[in-house]
Structure formats: C-alpha cells, structure tokens
DRENDO-1510 file (C-alpha; in Angstrom, 1 decimal, always signed):
<recs>
REC; n; res; u; v; w
REC; 1; MET; +6.5; +21.6; +12.8 .
REC; 2; ARG; +3.9; +20.2; +13.9 .
REC; 3; ALA; +4.3; +16.0; +13.9 .
REC; 4; ALA; +2.7; +12.7; +15.8 .
REC; 5; VAL; +5.2; +11.3; +17.1 .
REC; 6; ILE; +5.8; +8.3; +19.7 .
REC; 7; ASP; +8.3; +7.9; +22.2 .
REC; 8; LYS; +7.8; +4.6; +23.3 .
REC; 9; ALA; +6.5; +1.7; +22.2 .
REC; 10; GLY; +2.6; +0.7; +22.8 .
REC; 11; GLY; -0.7; +0.8; +21.3 .
REC; 12; PRO; -2.6; +4.1; +20.0 .
REC; 13; GLU; -2.5; +6.0; +23.1 .
REC; 14; VAL; +1.4; +6.4; +22.9 .
REC; 15; VAL; +0.8; +8.7; +19.5 .
REC; 16; THR; +0.9; +12.2; +20.4 .
REC; 17; VAL; +1.0; +15.5; +18.2 .
REC; 18; ARG; +3.4; +18.2; +19.4 .
REC; 19; THR; +5.9; +20.9; +17.9 .
REC; 20; VAL; +9.6; +19.0; +17.1 .
REC; 21; PRO; +12.4; +20.2; +14.9 .
REC; 22; VAL; +12.1; +20.3; +10.9 .
REC; 23; PRO; +14.2; +18.3; +9.4 .
REC; 24; THR; +17.0; +19.3; +7.4 .
REC; 25; PRO; +17.8; +17.7; +4.1 .
REC; 26; ASP; +21.0; +16.6; +2.6 .
REC; 27; ALA; +22.7; +17.3; -0.5 .
REC; 28; GLY; +20.7; +14.1; -2.0 .
REC; 29; GLU; +17.4; +14.9; -0.1 .
REC; 30; VAL; +14.0; +17.3; -0.4 .
REC; 31; LEU; +12.5; +19.0; +1.9 .
REC; 32; ILE; +8.7; +18.0; +1.4 .
REC; 33; ALA; +5.6; +20.1; +2.9 .
REC; 34; VAL; +3.5; +17.3; +3.6 .
REC; 35; HIS; -0.2; +17.4; +2.2 .
REC; 36; ALA; -1.6; +14.3; +2.9 .
REC; 37; ALA; -0.3; +10.8; +4.6 .
REC; 38; GLY; -1.1; +7.4; +4.5 .
REC; 39; ILE; -1.3; +4.8; +7.7 .
REC; 40; ALA; -0.2; +1.4; +7.4 .
REC; 41; SER; -0.3; -2.0; +8.9 .
REC; 42; TRP; +3.4; -1.7; +9.7 .
REC; 43; ASP; +3.0; +2.1; +10.9 .
REC; 44; ALA; +0.9; -0.2; +13.9 .
REC; 45; GLU; +3.6; -2.4; +13.8 .
REC; 46; MET; +6.5; -0.3; +14.1 .
REC; 47; ARG; +4.2; +2.0; +17.0 .
REC; 48; GLU; +4.0; -1.0; +18.8 .
REC; 49; GLY; +7.9; -1.9; +18.9 .
REC; 50; TRP; +9.1; -3.6; +16.1 .
REC; 51; TRP; +11.5; -1.7; +14.0 .
REC; 52; PRO; +13.5; -2.4; +10.6 .
REC; 53; GLY; +17.0; -2.9; +11.5 .
REC; 54; LYS; +18.3; -0.5; +14.3 .
REC; 55; ARG; +15.5; +1.2; +16.0 .
REC; 56; PRO; +16.4; +5.4; +16.3 .
REC; 57; ARG; +16.2; +7.3; +19.2 .
REC; 58; GLY; +12.7; +9.4; +20.3 .
REC; 59; PRO; +10.8; +10.9; +19.5 .
REC; 60; ILE; +10.1; +8.9; +16.5 .
REC; 61; VAL; +7.9; +10.3; +13.2 .
REC; 62; LEU; +6.2; +7.2; +11.4 .
REC; 63; GLY; +4.4; +7.2; +8.0 .
REC; 64; SER; +6.3; +5.7; +4.8 .
REC; 65; ASP; +4.5; +7.6; +2.2 .
REC; 66; GLY; +2.2; +10.8; +1.3 .
REC; 67; ALA; +2.3; +13.3; -1.2 .
REC; 68; GLY; +3.0; +17.6; -0.8 .
REC; 69; THR; +4.8; +20.2; -2.1 .
REC; 70; ILE; +8.9; +20.9; -2.5 .
REC; 71; ALA; +9.8; +23.3; +0.4 .
REC; 72; ALA; +13.6; +23.1; +0.2 .
REC; 73; VAL; +16.0; +20.9; -2.2 .
REC; 74; GLY; +19.6; +19.6; -1.1 .
REC; 75; SER; +22.7; +21.1; -3.2 .
REC; 76; ARG; +23.0; +17.8; -5.6 .
REC; 77; VAL; +19.4; +17.7; -6.6 .
REC; 78; ARG; +18.3; +19.3; -10.1 .
REC; 79; ARG; +15.3; +17.2; -10.7 .
REC; 80; PHE; +12.9; +19.6; -8.5 .
REC; 81; ALA; +12.5; +22.8; -8.0 .
REC; 82; VAL; +10.9; +24.8; -4.7 .
REC; 83; GLY; +6.9; +24.2; -5.5 .
REC; 84; ASP; +6.9; +21.1; -7.4 .
REC; 85; GLU; +3.9; +18.9; -6.6 .
REC; 86; VAL; +5.2; +15.2; -5.6 .
REC; 87; TYR; +4.7; +12.0; -3.9 .
REC; 88; SER; +6.7; +9.5; -2.3 .
REC; 89; PHE; +7.2; +6.5; -0.9 .
REC; 90; SER; +10.3; +6.0; +1.8 .
REC; 91; PHE; +10.3; +3.5; +4.1 .
REC; 92; GLY; +12.0; +3.4; +8.1 .
REC; 93; SER; +13.8; +7.1; +7.3 .
REC; 94; PRO; +16.2; +7.9; +10.5 .
REC; 95; LYS; +15.1; +11.4; +10.3 .
REC; 96; GLY; +11.4; +10.6; +10.6 .
REC; 97; GLY; +8.5; +10.3; +8.2 .
REC; 98; PHE; +5.3; +11.6; +6.4 .
REC; 99; HIS; +2.8; +11.8; +10.0 .
REC; 100; ALA; +4.1; +15.6; +10.1 .
REC; 101; GLU; +4.3; +18.9; +8.5 .
REC; 102; TYR; +7.5; +18.3; +6.6 .
REC; 103; VAL; +9.7; +15.6; +5.7 .
REC; 104; ALA; +13.2; +15.2; +4.0 .
REC; 105; VAL; +13.5; +12.4; +1.7 .
REC; 106; ALA; +16.5; +11.1; -0.4 .
REC; 107; ALA; +14.9; +12.5; -3.9 .
REC; 108; GLU; +15.7; +9.0; -5.6 .
REC; 109; TYR; +12.1; +8.2; -3.7 .
REC; 110; VAL; +10.3; +11.0; -4.5 .
REC; 111; ALA; +8.7; +11.6; -7.9 .
REC; 112; PRO; +6.2; +14.1; -9.5 .
REC; 113; LYS; +2.9; +13.1; -8.7 .
REC; 114; PRO; +0.4; +12.2; -11.1 .
REC; 115; LYS; -1.4; +15.0; -12.7 .
REC; 116; SER; -5.0; +13.3; -12.4 .
REC; 117; LEU; -4.6; +12.7; -8.8 .
REC; 118; GLU; -5.1; +15.5; -5.8 .
REC; 119; MET; -3.1; +15.6; -3.1 .
REC; 120; LEU; -5.5; +13.2; -0.7 .
REC; 121; HIS; -5.9; +10.8; -3.7 .
REC; 122; ALA; -1.7; +10.9; -4.4 .
REC; 123; GLY; -1.0; +10.7; -0.6 .
REC; 124; ALA; -3.0; +7.1; -0.6 .
REC; 125; LEU; -1.0; +5.9; -3.8 .
REC; 126; PRO; +2.5; +5.7; -3.1 .
REC; 127; ALA; +2.8; +2.4; -0.8 .
REC; 128; ALA; -0.2; +0.6; -1.8 .
REC; 129; GLY; +0.4; +1.4; -5.5 .
REC; 130; LEU; +3.8; +0.2; -5.7 .
REC; 131; THR; +3.2; -2.9; -3.7 .
REC; 132; ALA; +0.4; -3.6; -6.0 .
REC; 133; LEU; +2.0; -2.9; -9.5 .
REC; 134; GLN; +4.7; -4.8; -8.8 .
REC; 135; GLY; +2.8; -7.4; -7.6 .
REC; 136; VAL; +1.0; -8.0; -10.4 .
REC; 137; GLU; +3.4; -7.2; -13.4 .
REC; 138; GLN; +6.8; -9.0; -11.9 .
REC; 139; ALA; +5.7; -10.9; -9.0 .
REC; 140; LEU; +3.1; -12.9; -10.6 .
REC; 141; ARG; +3.5; -11.6; -14.0 .
REC; 142; VAL; +0.0; -11.7; -15.3 .
REC; 143; LYS; -1.0; -12.1; -19.0 .
REC; 144; ARG; -3.9; -10.8; -20.3 .
REC; 145; GLY; -6.7; -13.7; -20.7 .
REC; 146; GLU; -5.1; -16.1; -17.8 .
REC; 147; ALA; -7.3; -16.2; -14.8 .
REC; 148; VAL; -6.0; -15.1; -11.2 .
REC; 149; ILE; -7.3; -14.5; -8.2 .
REC; 150; VAL; -6.7; -11.3; -5.7 .
REC; 151; HIS; -7.0; -12.5; -2.1 .
REC; 152; ALA; -7.5; -9.7; +0.0 .
REC; 153; ALA; -8.6; -7.9; -2.7 .
REC; 154; SER; -10.7; -5.1; -0.7 .
REC; 155; GLY; -8.5; -3.4; +1.2 .
REC; 156; SER; -5.7; -0.8; +0.3 .
REC; 157; ILE; -3.2; -3.1; -1.6 .
REC; 158; GLY; -5.8; -5.5; -3.2 .
REC; 159; SER; -8.0; -3.2; -4.2 .
REC; 160; LEU; -5.6; -1.7; -6.7 .
REC; 161; ALA; -3.9; -5.1; -7.7 .
REC; 162; LEU; -7.6; -5.7; -8.9 .
REC; 163; GLN; -7.9; -3.3; -11.1 .
REC; 164; PHE; -4.3; -3.5; -12.3 .
REC; 165; ALA; -4.7; -7.1; -13.1 .
REC; 166; LYS; -7.9; -5.9; -15.1 .
REC; 167; GLN; -5.7; -3.4; -16.9 .
REC; 168; ARG; -3.7; -6.1; -18.1 .
REC; 169; GLY; -6.3; -8.2; -19.4 .
REC; 170; ALA; -7.2; -11.0; -16.6 .
REC; 171; ARG; -9.9; -12.3; -15.8 .
REC; 172; VAL; -10.0; -11.9; -11.8 .
REC; 173; PHE; -11.8; -13.6; -8.9 .
REC; 174; ALA; -11.9; -11.5; -5.8 .
REC; 175; VAL; -11.7; -12.5; -2.6 .
REC; 176; ALA; -13.1; -10.0; +0.0 .
REC; 177; SER; -14.3; -9.1; +3.0 .
REC; 178; GLY; -17.6; -8.6; +4.4 .
REC; 179; ARG; -21.0; -7.5; +2.0 .
REC; 180; ASP; -19.1; -3.6; +1.7 .
REC; 181; GLY; -16.0; -5.6; +0.7 .
REC; 182; LEU; -17.9; -7.8; -1.9 .
REC; 183; ALA; -19.4; -4.6; -3.3 .
REC; 184; LEU; -16.5; -2.3; -3.9 .
REC; 185; VAL; -14.7; -5.2; -5.7 .
REC; 186; GLN; -17.5; -5.9; -7.6 .
REC; 187; ARG; -18.0; -2.3; -8.4 .
REC; 188; LEU; -14.0; -2.3; -9.0 .
REC; 189; GLY; -14.5; -4.7; -12.2 .
REC; 190; ALA; -13.9; -8.0; -10.6 .
REC; 191; ASP; -15.1; -11.0; -12.9 .
REC; 192; ALA; -16.4; -13.0; -9.7 .
REC; 193; ALA; -15.9; -12.1; -5.9 .
REC; 194; VAL; -16.7; -14.1; -2.7 .
REC; 195; ASP; -16.7; -13.3; +0.9 .
REC; 196; GLY; -13.8; -14.7; +2.5 .
REC; 197; LYS; -15.3; -15.2; +5.4 .
REC; 198; ARG; -18.5; -16.4; +4.9 .
REC; 199; GLY; -18.7; -17.3; +0.8 .
REC; 200; LYS; -18.1; -21.0; -0.7 .
REC; 201; ILE; -15.4; -20.0; -2.2 .
REC; 202; ALA; -14.3; -23.2; -3.8 .
REC; 203; GLU; -17.4; -23.8; -5.6 .
REC; 204; ALA; -17.1; -20.4; -6.6 .
REC; 205; LEU; -13.8; -20.9; -7.5 .
REC; 206; ARG; -14.8; -24.1; -9.7 .
REC; 207; GLU; -17.9; -22.2; -11.7 .
REC; 208; PHE; -15.4; -19.5; -12.0 .
REC; 209; ALA; -12.3; -21.7; -13.7 .
REC; 210; PRO; -13.1; -25.1; -13.9 .
REC; 211; ASP; -9.7; -26.3; -15.2 .
REC; 212; GLY; -7.9; -24.0; -12.5 .
REC; 213; VAL; -6.8; -20.5; -12.2 .
REC; 214; ASP; -3.6; -19.4; -13.2 .
REC; 215; GLY; -2.2; -17.4; -10.5 .
REC; 216; VAL; -3.3; -16.0; -6.8 .
REC; 217; ILE; -1.7; -12.7; -5.6 .
REC; 218; ALA; -2.7; -12.6; -1.8 .
REC; 219; PHE; -2.2; -10.2; +0.6 .
REC; 220; ALA; -3.4; -12.0; +3.7 .
REC; 221; GLY; -2.9; -15.1; +4.8 .
REC; 222; GLY; -5.3; -18.1; +6.3 .
REC; 223; PRO; -7.8; -20.5; +5.8 .
REC; 224; ALA; -9.7; -18.5; +2.7 .
REC; 225; LEU; -6.3; -18.5; +0.9 .
REC; 226; THR; -5.3; -22.1; +1.5 .
REC; 227; GLN; -8.7; -22.8; +0.0 .
REC; 228; CYS; -7.5; -20.2; -3.5 .
REC; 229; LEU; -4.5; -22.3; -4.0 .
REC; 230; ASP; -6.4; -25.6; -4.1 .
REC; 231; ALA; -7.9; -23.9; -7.1 .
REC; 232; LEU; -4.3; -23.5; -9.0 .
REC; 233; ARG; -3.8; -25.5; -12.2 .
REC; 234; PRO; -0.4; -27.5; -12.2 .
REC; 235; GLY; +2.4; -25.4; -12.7 .
REC; 236; GLY; +0.3; -22.0; -11.6 .
REC; 237; ARG; +2.0; -19.2; -9.8 .
REC; 238; LEU; +1.3; -18.0; -6.5 .
REC; 239; ALA; +3.1; -14.2; -5.4 .
REC; 240; TYR; +2.7; -12.1; -2.2 .
REC; 241; PRO; +4.6; -9.3; -0.3 .
REC; 242; ASN; +6.8; -10.4; +2.5 .
REC; 243; GLY; +4.9; -9.7; +6.0 .
REC; 244; VAL; +1.6; -11.7; +5.1 .
REC; 245; GLU; +0.7; -13.8; +8.0 .
REC; 246; PRO; +0.4; -16.3; +8.3 .
REC; 247; ALA; +2.6; -17.1; +5.2 .
REC; 248; PRO; +1.2; -20.1; +2.8 .
REC; 249; ARG; +3.0; -23.2; +3.4 .
REC; 250; LYS; +5.3; -24.5; +0.5 .
REC; 251; ARG; +3.7; -26.9; -2.1 .
REC; 252; ARG; +5.1; -29.3; -4.6 .
REC; 253; GLY; +4.8; -27.4; -8.2 .
REC; 254; LEU; +4.0; -24.4; -6.9 .
REC; 255; ASP; +6.0; -21.2; -8.3 .
REC; 256; ALA; +5.8; -18.9; -5.3 .
REC; 257; VAL; +7.6; -15.5; -5.5 .
REC; 258; THR; +8.1; -13.4; -2.2 .
REC; 259; TYR; +8.6; -9.5; -2.8 .
REC; 260; ASP; +8.8; -6.1; -1.2 .
REC; 261; ALA; +7.9; -3.2; -2.8 .
REC; 262; ALA; +10.4; -0.6; -4.4 .
REC; 263; GLY; +9.8; +2.8; -4.0 .
REC; 264; GLU; +12.6; +4.2; -6.5 .
REC; 265; ARG; +11.9; +7.0; -9.4 .
REC; 266; ARG; +11.7; +4.5; -12.0 .
REC; 267; GLU; +9.5; +2.5; -10.0 .
REC; 268; LEU; +7.0; +6.1; -8.7 .
REC; 269; ASP; +7.3; +6.9; -12.3 .
REC; 270; ARG; +5.7; +3.9; -13.8 .
REC; 271; LEU; +2.9; +3.7; -11.2 .
REC; 272; SER; +2.2; +7.4; -12.7 .
REC; 273; ARG; +2.3; +6.3; -16.1 .
REC; 274; THR; -0.4; +3.2; -15.1 .
REC; 275; VAL; -2.3; +5.5; -13.0 .
REC; 276; GLU; -2.5; +8.2; -15.7 .
REC; 277; ALA; -3.2; +5.6; -18.4 .
REC; 278; ALA; -6.1; +3.4; -16.3 .
REC; 279; THR; -7.3; +6.1; -13.7 .
REC; 280; PRO; -8.1; +3.4; -11.2 .
REC; 281; GLU; -10.1; +3.9; -7.9 .
REC; 282; ILE; -8.0; +4.5; -4.9 .
REC; 283; PRO; -10.1; +4.0; -2.0 .
REC; 284; ILE; -9.8; +5.9; +1.5 .
REC; 285; ALA; -11.4; +4.0; +4.5 .
REC; 286; ALA; -11.2; +7.4; +6.5 .
REC; 287; VAL; -9.3; +10.7; +7.1 .
REC; 288; PHE; -8.3; +12.3; +9.9 .
REC; 289; PRO; -6.8; +16.1; +10.4 .
REC; 290; LEU; -3.1; +15.6; +11.9 .
REC; 291; ALA; -4.4; +16.3; +14.9 .
REC; 292; GLN; -5.9; +13.4; +15.3 .
REC; 293; ALA; -3.3; +10.9; +14.7 .
REC; 294; ALA; -4.5; +8.5; +17.7 .
REC; 295; LYS; -7.6; +8.4; +16.8 .
REC; 296; ALA; -6.7; +7.5; +13.0 .
REC; 297; HIS; -4.4; +4.9; +14.6 .
REC; 298; ARG; -7.5; +3.1; +16.3 .
REC; 299; ARG; -9.2; +3.2; +13.1 .
REC; 300; LEU; -6.5; +1.1; +11.7 .
REC; 301; ALA; -6.4; -0.9; +14.6 .
REC; 302; LYS; -10.3; -1.7; +14.8 .
REC; 303; GLY; -9.8; -3.7; +11.2 .
REC; 304; HIS; -12.2; -4.4; +8.1 .
REC; 305; THR; -10.6; -0.8; +6.2 .
REC; 306; LEU; -11.5; -0.7; +2.7 .
REC; 307; GLY; -9.0; +1.2; +1.1 .
REC; 308; ARG; -6.4; +3.5; +3.1 .
REC; 309; VAL; -6.6; +5.5; +6.5 .
REC; 310; MET; -5.5; +9.0; +5.9 .
REC; 311; LEU; -3.9; +12.2; +7.5 .
REC; 312; ARG; -4.6; +15.2; +6.0 .
REC; 313; VAL; -1.9; +17.2; +7.4 .
REC; 314; ARG; -2.6; +20.6; +4.8 .
</recs>
C-alpha cells in the first residue's frame, strides 16, 4: 500500500510517501480501506519526536482518525462486514495510522459512518467531534439557558463545540482568530463573538453577560483565555483538553476539568446520533492528496486553520 511515513523526527520534510506492507488485522481488529484522514496538531508533535509512550520503530505512519470502508475483519469481529462504511478514532496505534491506503484498528474504536456525511467530512469528524462533544457535554456539562464561552472557536474542535453548545440551548460567546474566523463563528450561530487577538474581550463579555458567564471551554491558552476566565461568575466552570498550552493557572473557587477524548464505540455512536440530529457544519481548511502529505504538514505548520487539514486517500 502507499503510505505517508516518517523514519526520523523532524519537520514536514521528513514525511515521505512510499510503498509499505499492508497491516494484518488481529482477531479483534478490522482493516479499513481509508478514503479520507485528518491531520491534527498532535501528528505534528509526533512527527517532531514526541510520542505517547514508547516510540515504535520506523517507518511510522501517522494519523489518528479517518473514514473508509471495511476491507477485512478479524475472526472475533461480528459487528462489521466487508464493504461497510465506517469512521474511527484510534490514537498512537503501533501498527500505524490513517495516513495510508489501509489501517488496522481495534473494532472497539470503529463505528458506522453517519449516513448524512460523505467520506471527506466523516473523516474530518472523529478526533475533533469527540473532543468537542465530550468537552461540552461531559467536562463542562453545558445546560440550557447558560452563558458559555468557547475559546478558540474558529478551530477544528472549537467550531464543533460552539455548535454542540448551541444545540444544548446555551448562549455562546465565541473567541475566534482573525476576520475570517470571526465570520465563521458568526455563521455557525455564535450569539456574540470577538477576535481574540484584536478585539476588546473584557468589554464584549460585560455586554454579553453582565453578571458573568457560567462556563468556559478552551482549546487554546494565553492572555485571551485569562480574560475569559475573569468573566466567570462565582462558582463558574472551566473545561479544556489535556495539551492546551499554556495551561490556565488554578484559581480559588474555579471548578476546572481537564480531559482526553475517548474514542470507544459508545462515544462514536453518541457522536453519530448528535450529528444526525443537529447536522453541524464540519469546517475543512484544506484538502491534499496522499501524495502531498508533506505539503499538508506544511499547511498545518502555518497555523490559522479554520477547520481540519485533510488527506484524501481515495
């Protein structure tokens, strides 16, 4: 199969596309013929040398999520058959990731693709969608009528978190990046929005919620997040995924929850139900063919991506 691989740590230039063996699925795994796969910030970190645990030997295929069709099933797998359309989130697999024509994944981390989505948007959804939905529902526990801030709302995760919070009946203040980011979050339904680098955040928040906001969900750190936290009412809540840098400082009386996205079947199924009910927009910043994987990494490194950077494999 063709795959985007790395043999050593480094910049985008270490990503090469070449022929490698197709992974063999174990009894509890499925082999997915990948149609589309996302490139995430942690893919860049792993390319540069970080790894969650023991780093496998090269060549390493990156990519933690994507969508495709089942090409083979392990002997203990009963839920899937060859030809099923699926999507998946599987982080740091020693058999390689989704930036390839085939990927072997434990069946527990695979679910039927939402029927309303074609392959490209289904491939863009798992990592960002799971992180956004679990942040809104389980970590921040957003309730109808609450006033909440989504910080970094124009990114791939924040844009979905904004829509999920609106679906739960919250009033949402979005902190975006740039004029195009501001236009995006306004189109997605933010009740109020500000450019985190140029806008007057504190002033806008006083107008949005004079008595303070109920919660903040953050997908980036920095001075803008500090201003968001200053707007929390007494007893307010903060949620953010592990890896946000710089991490916000602890505050007296602040209920802060950190979390990692879980990709098990029940979570993917819940994400699918939410997407089918709400039909959110899934922003995509750029799409590259597998042969241009290094170019896709360079695009990600430039920053200011309004949505996912994607590889179209098939």
